[in-house]
PDB file of N, CA, C and O in Angstrom, chain B, residues numbered from 101:
ATOM      1  N   UNK B 101     106.736 106.394  98.623  1.00  0.00           N
ATOM      2  CA  UNK B 101     106.617 106.826 100.002  1.00  0.00           C
ATOM      3  C   UNK B 101     107.746 107.765 100.313  1.00  0.00           C
ATOM      4  O   UNK B 101     108.894 107.463  99.985  1.00  0.00           O
ATOM      5  N   UNK B 102     107.477 108.873 100.922  1.00  0.00           N
ATOM      6  CA  UNK B 102     108.489 109.896 101.149  1.00  0.00           C
ATOM      7  C   UNK B 102     109.206 109.741 102.479  1.00  0.00           C
ATOM      8  O   UNK B 102     110.247 110.364 102.690  1.00  0.00           O
ATOM      9  N   UNK B 103     108.691 108.949 103.352  1.00  0.00           N
ATOM     10  CA  UNK B 103     109.287 108.853 104.704  1.00  0.00           C
ATOM     11  C   UNK B 103     110.157 107.602 104.775  1.00  0.00           C
ATOM     12  O   UNK B 103     109.830 106.572 104.184  1.00  0.00           O
ATOM     13  N   UNK B 104     111.260 107.700 105.497  1.00  0.00           N
ATOM     14  CA  UNK B 104     112.123 106.509 105.713  1.00  0.00           C
ATOM     15  C   UNK B 104     111.320 105.497 106.554  1.00  0.00           C
ATOM     16  O   UNK B 104     110.481 105.874 107.372  1.00  0.00           O
ATOM     17  N   UNK B 105     111.594 104.252 106.336  1.00  0.00           N
ATOM     18  CA  UNK B 105     110.888 103.216 107.081  1.00  0.00           C
ATOM     19  C   UNK B 105     111.215 103.263 108.570  1.00  0.00           C
ATOM     20  O   UNK B 105     110.426 102.798 109.393  1.00  0.00           O
ATOM     21  N   UNK B 106     112.353 103.811 108.916  1.00  0.00           N
ATOM     22  CA  UNK B 106     112.672 103.966 110.352  1.00  0.00           C
ATOM     23  C   UNK B 106     111.678 104.924 111.014  1.00  0.00           C
ATOM     24  O   UNK B 106     111.296 104.720 112.166  1.00  0.00           O
ATOM     25  N   UNK B 107     111.258 105.967 110.289  1.00  0.00           N
ATOM     26  CA  UNK B 107     110.245 106.911 110.824  1.00  0.00           C
ATOM     27  C   UNK B 107     108.915 106.247 110.905  1.00  0.00           C
ATOM     28  O   UNK B 107     108.195 106.455 111.881  1.00  0.00           O
ATOM     29  N   UNK B 108     108.536 105.440 109.910  1.00  0.00           N
ATOM     30  CA  UNK B 108     107.265 104.733 109.956  1.00  0.00           C
ATOM     31  C   UNK B 108     107.251 103.711 111.062  1.00  0.00           C
ATOM     32  O   UNK B 108     106.231 103.539 111.730  1.00  0.00           O
ATOM     33  N   UNK B 109     108.357 103.028 111.272  1.00  0.00           N
ATOM     34  CA  UNK B 109     108.454 102.048 112.340  1.00  0.00           C
ATOM     35  C   UNK B 109     108.275 102.779 113.704  1.00  0.00           C
ATOM     36  O   UNK B 109     107.586 102.278 114.593  1.00  0.00           O
ATOM     37  N   UNK B 110     108.892 103.940 113.846  1.00  0.00           N
ATOM     38  CA  UNK B 110     108.709 104.699 115.075  1.00  0.00           C
ATOM     39  C   UNK B 110     107.254 105.088 115.247  1.00  0.00           C
ATOM     40  O   UNK B 110     106.729 105.012 116.358  1.00  0.00           O
ATOM     41  N   UNK B 111     106.585 105.505 114.173  1.00  0.00           N
ATOM     42  CA  UNK B 111     105.168 105.815 114.273  1.00  0.00           C
ATOM     43  C   UNK B 111     104.328 104.607 114.668  1.00  0.00           C
ATOM     44  O   UNK B 111     103.385 104.717 115.452  1.00  0.00           O
ATOM     45  N   UNK B 112     104.690 103.441 114.106  1.00  0.00           N
ATOM     46  CA  UNK B 112     103.982 102.187 114.470  1.00  0.00           C
ATOM     47  C   UNK B 112     104.185 101.911 115.948  1.00  0.00           C
ATOM     48  O   UNK B 112     103.241 101.543 116.647  1.00  0.00           O
ATOM     49  N   UNK B 113     105.402 102.082 116.427  1.00  0.00           N
ATOM     50  CA  UNK B 113     105.692 101.880 117.868  1.00  0.00           C
ATOM     51  C   UNK B 113     104.866 102.797 118.762  1.00  0.00           C
ATOM     52  O   UNK B 113     104.440 102.402 119.847  1.00  0.00           O
ATOM     53  N   UNK B 114     104.645 104.019 118.298  1.00  0.00           N
ATOM     54  CA  UNK B 114     103.844 104.945 119.067  1.00  0.00           C
ATOM     55  C   UNK B 114     102.385 104.566 119.067  1.00  0.00           C
ATOM     56  O   UNK B 114     101.689 104.858 120.040  1.00  0.00           O
ATOM     57  N   UNK B 115     101.885 103.930 118.024  1.00  0.00           N
ATOM     58  CA  UNK B 115     100.489 103.440 117.991  1.00  0.00           C
ATOM     59  C   UNK B 115     100.291 102.211 118.886  1.00  0.00           C
ATOM     60  O   UNK B 115      99.248 102.070 119.524  1.00  0.00           O
ATOM     61  N   UNK B 116     101.271 101.340 118.933  1.00  0.00           N
ATOM     62  CA  UNK B 116     101.183 100.116 119.678  1.00  0.00           C
ATOM     63  C   UNK B 116     102.362 100.036 120.616  1.00  0.00           C
ATOM     64  O   UNK B 116     103.284  99.258 120.368  1.00  0.00           O
ATOM     65  N   UNK B 117     102.368 100.831 121.713  1.00  0.00           N
ATOM     66  CA  UNK B 117     103.533 100.880 122.613  1.00  0.00           C
ATOM     67  C   UNK B 117     103.766  99.560 123.399  1.00  0.00           C
ATOM     68  O   UNK B 117     104.873  99.324 123.881  1.00  0.00           O
ATOM     69  N   UNK B 118     102.766  98.734 123.524  1.00  0.00           N
ATOM     70  CA  UNK B 118     102.913  97.504 124.307  1.00  0.00           C
ATOM     71  C   UNK B 118     103.456  96.335 123.466  1.00  0.00           C
ATOM     72  O   UNK B 118     103.716  95.255 123.997  1.00  0.00           O
ATOM     73  N   UNK B 119     103.623  96.556 122.159  1.00  0.00           N
ATOM     74  CA  UNK B 119     104.189  95.502 121.336  1.00  0.00           C
ATOM     75  C   UNK B 119     105.716  95.520 121.493  1.00  0.00           C
ATOM     76  O   UNK B 119     106.356  96.568 121.414  1.00  0.00           O
ATOM     77  N   UNK B 120     106.260  94.354 121.712  1.00  0.00           N
ATOM     78  CA  UNK B 120     107.712  94.310 121.914  1.00  0.00           C
ATOM     79  C   UNK B 120     108.395  94.146 120.582  1.00  0.00           C
ATOM     80  O   UNK B 120     108.512  93.039 120.056  1.00  0.00           O
ATOM     81  N   UNK B 121     108.849  95.270 120.038  1.00  0.00           N
ATOM     82  CA  UNK B 121     109.681  95.286 118.841  1.00  0.00           C
ATOM     83  C   UNK B 121     111.122  95.555 119.276  1.00  0.00           C
ATOM     84  O   UNK B 121     111.353  96.077 120.367  1.00  0.00           O
ATOM     85  N   UNK B 122     112.026  95.225 118.483  1.00  0.00           N
ATOM     86  CA  UNK B 122     113.459  95.404 118.894  1.00  0.00           C
ATOM     87  C   UNK B 122     113.723  96.851 119.289  1.00  0.00           C
ATOM     88  O   UNK B 122     113.354  97.777 118.567  1.00  0.00           O
ATOM     89  N   UNK B 123     114.354  97.037 120.423  1.00  0.00           N
ATOM     90  CA  UNK B 123     114.687  98.397 120.896  1.00  0.00           C
ATOM     91  C   UNK B 123     115.902  99.045 120.208  1.00  0.00           C
ATOM     92  O   UNK B 123     116.147 100.246 120.322  1.00  0.00           O
ATOM     93  N   UNK B 124     116.643  98.200 119.496  1.00  0.00           N
ATOM     94  CA  UNK B 124     117.862  98.707 118.882  1.00  0.00           C
ATOM     95  C   UNK B 124     117.524  99.554 117.660  1.00  0.00           C
ATOM     96  O   UNK B 124     116.447  99.456 117.072  1.00  0.00           O
ATOM     97  N   UNK B 125     118.487 100.380 117.312  1.00  0.00           N
ATOM     98  CA  UNK B 125     118.342 101.201 116.106  1.00  0.00           C
ATOM     99  C   UNK B 125     118.612 100.353 114.853  1.00  0.00           C
ATOM    100  O   UNK B 125     119.621  99.651 114.782  1.00  0.00           O
ATOM    101  N   UNK B 126     117.716 100.421 113.877  1.00  0.00           N
ATOM    102  CA  UNK B 126     117.868  99.574 112.704  1.00  0.00           C
ATOM    103  C   UNK B 126     118.139 100.411 111.461  1.00  0.00           C
ATOM    104  O   UNK B 126     117.698 101.555 111.350  1.00  0.00           O
ATOM    105  N   UNK B 127     118.874  99.811 110.531  1.00  0.00           N
ATOM    106  CA  UNK B 127     119.045 100.503 109.232  1.00  0.00           C
ATOM    107  C   UNK B 127     117.772 100.474 108.460  1.00  0.00           C
ATOM    108  O   UNK B 127     116.802  99.850 108.889  1.00  0.00           O
ATOM    109  N   UNK B 128     117.744 101.127 107.336  1.00  0.00           N
ATOM    110  CA  UNK B 128     116.486 101.271 106.551  1.00  0.00           C
ATOM    111  C   UNK B 128     115.901  99.937 106.095  1.00  0.00           C
ATOM    112  O   UNK B 128     114.698  99.714 106.226  1.00  0.00           O
ATOM    113  N   UNK B 129     116.711  99.079 105.578  1.00  0.00           N
ATOM    114  CA  UNK B 129     116.244  97.775 105.103  1.00  0.00           C
ATOM    115  C   UNK B 129     115.672  96.915 106.244  1.00  0.00           C
ATOM    116  O   UNK B 129     114.627  96.282 106.086  1.00  0.00           O
ATOM    117  N   UNK B 130     116.360  96.899 107.382  1.00  0.00           N
ATOM    118  CA  UNK B 130     115.857  96.121 108.509  1.00  0.00           C
ATOM    119  C   UNK B 130     114.559  96.718 109.093  1.00  0.00           C
ATOM    120  O   UNK B 130     113.668  95.992 109.536  1.00  0.00           O
ATOM    121  N   UNK B 131     114.481  98.069 109.080  1.00  0.00           N
ATOM    122  CA  UNK B 131     113.258  98.727 109.515  1.00  0.00           C
ATOM    123  C   UNK B 131     112.110  98.345 108.627  1.00  0.00           C
ATOM    124  O   UNK B 131     111.029  98.034 109.127  1.00  0.00           O
ATOM    125  N   UNK B 132     112.304  98.356 107.307  1.00  0.00           N
ATOM    126  CA  UNK B 132     111.277  97.983 106.339  1.00  0.00           C
ATOM    127  C   UNK B 132     110.835  96.558 106.566  1.00  0.00           C
ATOM    128  O   UNK B 132     109.640  96.271 106.627  1.00  0.00           O
ATOM    129  N   UNK B 133     111.809  95.655 106.693  1.00  0.00           N
ATOM    130  CA  UNK B 133     111.486  94.225 106.920  1.00  0.00           C
ATOM    131  C   UNK B 133     110.697  94.027 108.175  1.00  0.00           C
ATOM    132  O   UNK B 133     109.697  93.309 108.160  1.00  0.00           O
ATOM    133  N   UNK B 134     111.104  94.636 109.267  1.00  0.00           N
ATOM    134  CA  UNK B 134     110.436  94.499 110.553  1.00  0.00           C
ATOM    135  C   UNK B 134     109.021  95.082 110.491  1.00  0.00           C
ATOM    136  O   UNK B 134     108.087  94.465 111.004  1.00  0.00           O
ATOM    137  N   UNK B 135     108.845  96.240 109.884  1.00  0.00           N
ATOM    138  CA  UNK B 135     107.558  96.886 109.771  1.00  0.00           C
ATOM    139  C   UNK B 135     106.599  96.029 108.987  1.00  0.00           C
ATOM    140  O   UNK B 135     105.476  95.810 109.441  1.00  0.00           O
ATOM    141  N   UNK B 136     106.993  95.531 107.820  1.00  0.00           N
ATOM    142  CA  UNK B 136     106.094  94.681 107.041  1.00  0.00           C
ATOM    143  C   UNK B 136     105.816  93.346 107.700  1.00  0.00           C
ATOM    144  O   UNK B 136     104.697  92.841 107.607  1.00  0.00           O
ATOM    145  N   UNK B 137     106.796  92.762 108.359  1.00  0.00           N
ATOM    146  CA  UNK B 137     106.584  91.502 109.096  1.00  0.00           C
ATOM    147  C   UNK B 137     105.585  91.703 110.172  1.00  0.00           C
ATOM    148  O   UNK B 137     104.671  90.891 110.316  1.00  0.00           O
ATOM    149  N   UNK B 138     105.716  92.778 110.963  1.00  0.00           N
ATOM    150  CA  UNK B 138     104.843  93.052 112.077  1.00  0.00           C
ATOM    151  C   UNK B 138     103.405  93.340 111.611  1.00  0.00           C
ATOM    152  O   UNK B 138     102.445  92.829 112.187  1.00  0.00           O
ATOM    153  N   UNK B 139     103.274  94.156 110.574  1.00  0.00           N
ATOM    154  CA  UNK B 139     101.959  94.475 110.015  1.00  0.00           C
ATOM    155  C   UNK B 139     101.325  93.201 109.445  1.00  0.00           C
ATOM    156  O   UNK B 139     100.118  93.015 109.598  1.00  0.00           O
ATOM    157  N   UNK B 140     102.080  92.330 108.802  1.00  0.00           N
ATOM    158  CA  UNK B 140     101.527  91.098 108.262  1.00  0.00           C
ATOM    159  C   UNK B 140     100.996  90.235 109.389  1.00  0.00           C
ATOM    160  O   UNK B 140      99.897  89.689 109.290  1.00  0.00           O
ATOM    161  N   UNK B 141     101.782  90.103 110.482  1.00  0.00           N
ATOM    162  CA  UNK B 141     101.365  89.348 111.644  1.00  0.00           C
ATOM    163  C   UNK B 141     100.072  89.889 112.222  1.00  0.00           C
ATOM    164  O   UNK B 141      99.173  89.144 112.612  1.00  0.00           O
ATOM    165  N   UNK B 142     100.012  91.201 112.263  1.00  0.00           N
ATOM    166  CA  UNK B 142      98.806  91.884 112.750  1.00  0.00           C
ATOM    167  C   UNK B 142      97.590  91.581 111.872  1.00  0.00           C
ATOM    168  O   UNK B 142      96.528  91.223 112.382  1.00  0.00           O
ATOM    169  N   UNK B 143      97.741  91.720 110.579  1.00  0.00           N
ATOM    170  CA  UNK B 143      96.630  91.461 109.654  1.00  0.00           C
ATOM    171  C   UNK B 143      96.183  90.029 109.644  1.00  0.00           C
ATOM    172  O   UNK B 143      95.007  89.740 109.420  1.00  0.00           O
ATOM    173  N   UNK B 144      97.121  89.112 109.888  1.00  0.00           N
ATOM    174  CA  UNK B 144      96.782  87.691 109.940  1.00  0.00           C
ATOM    175  C   UNK B 144      96.314  87.298 111.357  1.00  0.00           C
ATOM    176  O   UNK B 144      95.935  86.152 111.596  1.00  0.00           O
ATOM    177  N   UNK B 145      96.347  88.272 112.296  1.00  0.00           N
ATOM    178  CA  UNK B 145      95.893  88.080 113.662  1.00  0.00           C
ATOM    179  C   UNK B 145      96.662  86.956 114.337  1.00  0.00           C
ATOM    180  O   UNK B 145      96.084  86.169 115.087  1.00  0.00           O
ATOM    181  N   UNK B 146      97.946  86.876 114.081  1.00  0.00           N
ATOM    182  CA  UNK B 146      98.784  85.787 114.602  1.00  0.00           C
ATOM    183  C   UNK B 146      98.956  85.832 116.122  1.00  0.00           C
ATOM    184  O   UNK B 146      99.368  84.839 116.721  1.00  0.00           O
ATOM    185  N   UNK B 147      98.650  86.952 116.743  1.00  0.00           N
ATOM    186  CA  UNK B 147      98.842  87.084 118.184  1.00  0.00           C
ATOM    187  C   UNK B 147      97.594  86.696 118.963  1.00  0.00           C
ATOM    188  O   UNK B 147      97.534  86.842 120.184  1.00  0.00           O
ATOM    189  N   UNK B 148      96.575  86.186 118.219  1.00  0.00           N
ATOM    190  CA  UNK B 148      95.326  85.794 118.854  1.00  0.00           C
ATOM    191  C   UNK B 148      95.143  84.274 118.709  1.00  0.00           C
ATOM    192  O   UNK B 148      95.628  83.669 117.753  1.00  0.00           O
ATOM    193  N   UNK B 149      94.458  83.692 119.643  1.00  0.00           N
ATOM    194  CA  UNK B 149      94.183  82.269 119.618  1.00  0.00           C
ATOM    195  C   UNK B 149      93.459  81.954 118.288  1.00  0.00           C
ATOM    196  O   UNK B 149      92.598  82.719 117.855  1.00  0.00           O
ATOM    197  N   UNK B 150      93.812  80.834 117.654  1.00  0.00           N
ATOM    198  CA  UNK B 150      93.247  80.513 116.325  1.00  0.00           C
ATOM    199  C   UNK B 150      91.706  80.547 116.259  1.00  0.00           C
ATOM    200  O   UNK B 150      91.153  80.972 115.245  1.00  0.00           O
ATOM    201  N   UNK B 151      91.034  80.124 117.277  1.00  0.00           N
ATOM    202  CA  UNK B 151      89.561  80.137 117.273  1.00  0.00           C
ATOM    203  C   UNK B 151      88.962  81.519 117.328  1.00  0.00           C
ATOM    204  O   UNK B 151      87.807  81.722 116.956  1.00  0.00           O
ATOM    205  N   UNK B 152      89.755  82.481 117.796  1.00  0.00           N
ATOM    206  CA  UNK B 152      89.249  83.842 117.972  1.00  0.00           C
ATOM    207  C   UNK B 152      89.726  84.814 116.902  1.00  0.00           C
ATOM    208  O   UNK B 152      89.384  85.996 116.937  1.00  0.00           O
ATOM    209  N   UNK B 153      90.511  84.325 115.955  1.00  0.00           N
ATOM    210  CA  UNK B 153      91.080  85.219 114.948  1.00  0.00           C
ATOM    211  C   UNK B 153      90.040  85.820 114.049  1.00  0.00           C
ATOM    212  O   UNK B 153      89.039  85.190 113.708  1.00  0.00           O
ATOM    213  N   UNK B 154      90.301  87.080 113.662  1.00  0.00           N
ATOM    214  CA  UNK B 154      89.472  87.799 112.747  1.00  0.00           C
ATOM    215  C   UNK B 154      90.092  87.783 111.352  1.00  0.00           C
ATOM    216  O   UNK B 154      91.277  87.479 111.217  1.00  0.00           O
ATOM    217  N   UNK B 155      89.338  88.097 110.334  1.00  0.00           N
ATOM    218  CA  UNK B 155      89.829  88.137 108.961  1.00  0.00           C
ATOM    219  C   UNK B 155      90.812  89.292 108.798  1.00  0.00           C
ATOM    220  O   UNK B 155      90.777  90.263 109.554  1.00  0.00           O
ATOM    221  N   UNK B 156      91.677  89.178 107.817  1.00  0.00           N
ATOM    222  CA  UNK B 156      92.584  90.328 107.509  1.00  0.00           C
ATOM    223  C   UNK B 156      91.816  91.605 107.225  1.00  0.00           C
ATOM    224  O   UNK B 156      92.263  92.689 107.601  1.00  0.00           O
ATOM    225  N   UNK B 157      90.670  91.501 106.568  1.00  0.00           N
ATOM    226  CA  UNK B 157      89.897  92.697 106.266  1.00  0.00           C
ATOM    227  C   UNK B 157      89.411  93.436 107.520  1.00  0.00           C
ATOM    228  O   UNK B 157      89.421  94.666 107.571  1.00  0.00           O
ATOM    229  N   UNK B 158      88.986  92.661 108.529  1.00  0.00           N
ATOM    230  CA  UNK B 158      88.539  93.240 109.792  1.00  0.00           C
ATOM    231  C   UNK B 158      89.741  93.849 110.494  1.00  0.00           C
ATOM    232  O   UNK B 158      89.653  94.950 111.037  1.00  0.00           O
ATOM    233  N   UNK B 159      90.856  93.144 110.486  1.00  0.00           N
ATOM    234  CA  UNK B 159      92.064  93.691 111.170  1.00  0.00           C
ATOM    235  C   UNK B 159      92.577  94.922 110.448  1.00  0.00           C
ATOM    236  O   UNK B 159      93.084  95.842 111.088  1.00  0.00           O
ATOM    237  N   UNK B 160      92.457  94.960 109.132  1.00  0.00           N
ATOM    238  CA  UNK B 160      92.851  96.141 108.356  1.00  0.00           C
ATOM    239  C   UNK B 160      91.953  97.312 108.732  1.00  0.00           C
ATOM    240  O   UNK B 160      92.451  98.420 108.934  1.00  0.00           O
ATOM    241  N   UNK B 161      90.692  97.108 108.827  1.00  0.00           N
ATOM    242  CA  UNK B 161      89.751  98.138 109.201  1.00  0.00           C
ATOM    243  C   UNK B 161      90.115  98.746 110.575  1.00  0.00           C
ATOM    244  O   UNK B 161      90.185  99.968 110.709  1.00  0.00           O
ATOM    245  N   UNK B 162      90.342  97.905 111.580  1.00  0.00           N
ATOM    246  CA  UNK B 162      90.734  98.360 112.898  1.00  0.00           C
ATOM    247  C   UNK B 162      92.061  99.070 112.897  1.00  0.00           C
ATOM    248  O   UNK B 162      92.234 100.036 113.639  1.00  0.00           O
ATOM    249  N   UNK B 163      92.985  98.638 112.110  1.00  0.00           N
ATOM    250  CA  UNK B 163      94.279  99.257 112.046  1.00  0.00           C
ATOM    251  C   UNK B 163      94.179 100.662 111.452  1.00  0.00           C
ATOM    252  O   UNK B 163      94.759 101.605 111.989  1.00  0.00           O
ATOM    253  N   UNK B 164      93.457 100.802 110.362  1.00  0.00           N
ATOM    254  CA  UNK B 164      93.277 102.102 109.696  1.00  0.00           C
ATOM    255  C   UNK B 164      92.523 103.061 110.649  1.00  0.00           C
ATOM    256  O   UNK B 164      92.822 104.253 110.717  1.00  0.00           O
ATOM    257  N   UNK B 165      91.563 102.517 111.360  1.00  0.00           N
ATOM    258  CA  UNK B 165      90.814 103.331 112.310  1.00  0.00           C
ATOM    259  C   UNK B 165      91.736 103.841 113.418  1.00  0.00           C
ATOM    260  O   UNK B 165      91.653 105.005 113.813  1.00  0.00           O
ATOM    261  N   UNK B 166      92.598 102.986 113.908  1.00  0.00           N
ATOM    262  CA  UNK B 166      93.560 103.383 114.959  1.00  0.00           C
ATOM    263  C   UNK B 166      94.566 104.423 114.429  1.00  0.00           C
ATOM    264  O   UNK B 166      94.892 105.388 115.121  1.00  0.00           O
ATOM    265  N   UNK B 167      95.033 104.223 113.239  1.00  0.00           N
ATOM    266  CA  UNK B 167      96.014 105.176 112.655  1.00  0.00           C
ATOM    267  C   UNK B 167      95.352 106.515 112.487  1.00  0.00           C
ATOM    268  O   UNK B 167      95.933 107.535 112.858  1.00  0.00           O
ATOM    269  N   UNK B 168      94.142 106.549 111.935  1.00  0.00           N
ATOM    270  CA  UNK B 168      93.497 107.837 111.667  1.00  0.00           C
ATOM    271  C   UNK B 168      93.106 108.577 112.956  1.00  0.00           C
ATOM    272  O   UNK B 168      93.058 109.807 112.981  1.00  0.00           O
ATOM    273  N   UNK B 169      92.830 107.820 114.017  1.00  0.00           N
ATOM    274  CA  UNK B 169      92.480 108.443 115.312  1.00  0.00           C
ATOM    275  C   UNK B 169      93.687 108.846 116.115  1.00  0.00           C
ATOM    276  O   UNK B 169      93.533 109.491 117.152  1.00  0.00           O
ATOM    277  N   UNK B 170      94.880 108.497 115.686  1.00  0.00           N
ATOM    278  CA  UNK B 170      96.088 108.789 116.480  1.00  0.00           C
ATOM    279  C   UNK B 170      96.440 110.281 116.326  1.00  0.00           C
ATOM    280  O   UNK B 170      95.866 111.020 115.525  1.00  0.00           O
ATOM    281  N   UNK B 171      97.436 110.670 117.162  1.00  0.00           N
ATOM    282  CA  UNK B 171      97.922 112.022 117.097  1.00  0.00           C
ATOM    283  C   UNK B 171      99.230 112.173 116.270  1.00  0.00           C
ATOM    284  O   UNK B 171      99.979 113.143 116.382  1.00  0.00           O
ATOM    285  N   UNK B 172      99.432 111.140 115.443  1.00  0.00           N
ATOM    286  CA  UNK B 172     100.609 111.216 114.525  1.00  0.00           C
ATOM    287  C   UNK B 172     100.389 112.331 113.477  1.00  0.00           C
ATOM    288  O   UNK B 172      99.247 112.672 113.171  1.00  0.00           O
ATOM    289  N   UNK B 173     101.425 112.867 112.957  1.00  0.00           N
ATOM    290  CA  UNK B 173     101.260 113.871 111.861  1.00  0.00           C
ATOM    291  C   UNK B 173     100.514 113.196 110.677  1.00  0.00           C
ATOM    292  O   UNK B 173     100.645 111.997 110.433  1.00  0.00           O
ATOM    293  N   UNK B 174      99.760 113.993 109.989  1.00  0.00           N
ATOM    294  CA  UNK B 174      98.926 113.471 108.854  1.00  0.00           C
ATOM    295  C   UNK B 174      99.751 112.777 107.792  1.00  0.00           C
ATOM    296  O   UNK B 174      99.320 111.760 107.249  1.00  0.00           O
ATOM    297  N   UNK B 175     100.920 113.294 107.482  1.00  0.00           N
ATOM    298  CA  UNK B 175     101.756 112.640 106.457  1.00  0.00           C
ATOM    299  C   UNK B 175     102.256 111.269 106.899  1.00  0.00           C
ATOM    300  O   UNK B 175     102.406 110.371 106.071  1.00  0.00           O
ATOM    301  N   UNK B 176     102.515 111.099 108.192  1.00  0.00           N
ATOM    302  CA  UNK B 176     102.904 109.805 108.703  1.00  0.00           C
ATOM    303  C   UNK B 176     101.718 108.843 108.690  1.00  0.00           C
ATOM    304  O   UNK B 176     101.866 107.664 108.369  1.00  0.00           O
ATOM    305  N   UNK B 177     100.545 109.359 109.042  1.00  0.00           N
ATOM    306  CA  UNK B 177      99.322 108.538 109.007  1.00  0.00           C
ATOM    307  C   UNK B 177      99.122 107.985 107.589  1.00  0.00           C
ATOM    308  O   UNK B 177      98.902 106.789 107.401  1.00  0.00           O
ATOM    309  N   UNK B 178      99.202 108.880 106.602  1.00  0.00           N
ATOM    310  CA  UNK B 178      98.992 108.458 105.189  1.00  0.00           C
ATOM    311  C   UNK B 178     100.026 107.397 104.800  1.00  0.00           C
ATOM    312  O   UNK B 178      99.696 106.393 104.168  1.00  0.00           O
ATOM    313  N   UNK B 179     101.271 107.636 105.185  1.00  0.00           N
ATOM    314  CA  UNK B 179     102.328 106.706 104.821  1.00  0.00           C
ATOM    315  C   UNK B 179     102.125 105.345 105.494  1.00  0.00           C
ATOM    316  O   UNK B 179     102.375 104.306 104.883  1.00  0.00           O
ATOM    317  N   UNK B 180     101.673 105.352 106.754  1.00  0.00           N
ATOM    318  CA  UNK B 180     101.387 104.097 107.440  1.00  0.00           C
ATOM    319  C   UNK B 180     100.233 103.356 106.794  1.00  0.00           C
ATOM    320  O   UNK B 180     100.287 102.139 106.618  1.00  0.00           O
ATOM    321  N   UNK B 181      99.179 104.098 106.436  1.00  0.00           N
ATOM    322  CA  UNK B 181      98.046 103.462 105.778  1.00  0.00           C
ATOM    323  C   UNK B 181      98.460 102.883 104.419  1.00  0.00           C
ATOM    324  O   UNK B 181      98.002 101.805 104.039  1.00  0.00           O
ATOM    325  N   UNK B 182      99.314 103.591 103.695  1.00  0.00           N
ATOM    326  CA  UNK B 182      99.848 103.048 102.430  1.00  0.00           C
ATOM    327  C   UNK B 182     100.607 101.759 102.691  1.00  0.00           C
ATOM    328  O   UNK B 182     100.501 100.805 101.920  1.00  0.00           O
ATOM    329  N   UNK B 183     101.356 101.729 103.752  1.00  0.00           N
ATOM    330  CA  UNK B 183     102.108 100.519 104.105  1.00  0.00           C
ATOM    331  C   UNK B 183     101.169  99.363 104.429  1.00  0.00           C
ATOM    332  O   UNK B 183     101.417  98.226 104.028  1.00  0.00           O
ATOM    333  N   UNK B 184     100.106  99.650 105.145  1.00  0.00           N
ATOM    334  CA  UNK B 184      99.055  98.644 105.444  1.00  0.00           C
ATOM    335  C   UNK B 184      98.458  98.132 104.161  1.00  0.00           C
ATOM    336  O   UNK B 184      98.277  96.928 103.981  1.00  0.00           O
ATOM    337  N   UNK B 185      98.139  99.090 103.232  1.00  0.00           N
ATOM    338  CA  UNK B 185      97.555  98.704 101.961  1.00  0.00           C
ATOM    339  C   UNK B 185      98.490  97.761 101.176  1.00  0.00           C
ATOM    340  O   UNK B 185      98.038  96.750 100.639  1.00  0.00           O
ATOM    341  N   UNK B 186      99.749  98.083 101.111  1.00  0.00           N
ATOM    342  CA  UNK B 186     100.693  97.229 100.444  1.00  0.00           C
ATOM    343  C   UNK B 186     100.774  95.857 101.082  1.00  0.00           C
ATOM    344  O   UNK B 186     100.789  94.842 100.385  1.00  0.00           O
ATOM    345  N   UNK B 187     100.826  95.823 102.401  1.00  0.00           N
ATOM    346  CA  UNK B 187     100.851  94.526 103.058  1.00  0.00           C
ATOM    347  C   UNK B 187      99.612  93.728 102.817  1.00  0.00           C
ATOM    348  O   UNK B 187      99.682  92.512 102.634  1.00  0.00           O
ATOM    349  N   UNK B 188      98.440  94.402 102.813  1.00  0.00           N
ATOM    350  CA  UNK B 188      97.166  93.751 102.561  1.00  0.00           C
ATOM    351  C   UNK B 188      97.147  93.181 101.162  1.00  0.00           C
ATOM    352  O   UNK B 188      96.703  92.052 100.950  1.00  0.00           O
ATOM    353  N   UNK B 189      97.635  93.971 100.187  1.00  0.00           N
ATOM    354  CA  UNK B 189      97.657  93.480  98.826  1.00  0.00           C
ATOM    355  C   UNK B 189      98.538  92.275  98.649  1.00  0.00           C
ATOM    356  O   UNK B 189      98.267  91.416  97.809  1.00  0.00           O
ATOM    357  N   UNK B 190      99.615  92.202  99.451  1.00  0.00           N
ATOM    358  CA  UNK B 190     100.512  91.063  99.362  1.00  0.00           C
ATOM    359  C   UNK B 190      99.838  89.790  99.941  1.00  0.00           C
ATOM    360  O   UNK B 190     100.196  88.672  99.570  1.00  0.00           O
ATOM    361  N   UNK B 191      98.891  89.974 100.823  1.00  0.00           N
ATOM    362  CA  UNK B 191      98.197  88.859 101.404  1.00  0.00           C
ATOM    363  C   UNK B 191      97.105  88.276 100.496  1.00  0.00           C
ATOM    364  O   UNK B 191      96.729  87.110 100.617  1.00  0.00           O
ATOM    365  N   UNK B 192      96.607  89.123  99.585  1.00  0.00           N
ATOM    366  CA  UNK B 192      95.531  88.721  98.722  1.00  0.00           C
ATOM    367  C   UNK B 192      96.028  87.808  97.635  1.00  0.00           C
ATOM    368  O   UNK B 192      97.100  88.051  97.080  1.00  0.00           O
ATOM    369  N   UNK B 193      95.277  86.742  97.299  1.00  0.00           N
ATOM    370  CA  UNK B 193      95.699  85.889  96.211  1.00  0.00           C
ATOM    371  C   UNK B 193      95.650  86.604  94.894  1.00  0.00           C
ATOM    372  O   UNK B 193      94.815  87.485  94.691  1.00  0.00           O
ATOM    373  N   UNK B 194      96.522  86.244  94.005  1.00  0.00           N
ATOM    374  CA  UNK B 194      96.539  86.866  92.679  1.00  0.00           C
ATOM    375  C   UNK B 194      95.371  86.394  91.829  1.00  0.00           C
ATOM    376  O   UNK B 194      95.055  85.204  91.792  1.00  0.00           O
ATOM    377  N   UNK B 195      94.728  87.348  91.142  1.00  0.00           N
ATOM    378  CA  UNK B 195      93.554  86.993  90.322  1.00  0.00           C
ATOM    379  C   UNK B 195      93.906  87.153  88.821  1.00  0.00           C
ATOM    380  O   UNK B 195      93.079  87.644  88.053  1.00  0.00           O
ATOM    381  N   UNK B 196      95.059  86.766  88.419  1.00  0.00           N
ATOM    382  CA  UNK B 196      95.456  86.886  87.011  1.00  0.00           C
ATOM    383  C   UNK B 196      95.350  85.610  86.282  1.00  0.00           C
ATOM    384  O   UNK B 196      95.650  85.554  85.090  1.00  0.00           O
TER     385      UNK B 196
END
């Protein structure tokens, strides 16, 4: 990935402005940690009542749809989608 995680975190904030993420400036490692943690919570639908939760695959679809429909620069969109893919792969059980 060519973009710093702080830039990707800023892009994520622009996509979801009502999500309360830390307003402070973070270093690269903390930005990466916060971005992956937030995306993982989103994919697991942790902000929704348990009876209404959707599968990670459905949440992934909606997230990619929102990213692609945004007015973010194309390179940031691609980097965010790659971040979502990485997070999604981490959620999948290993088939080895």
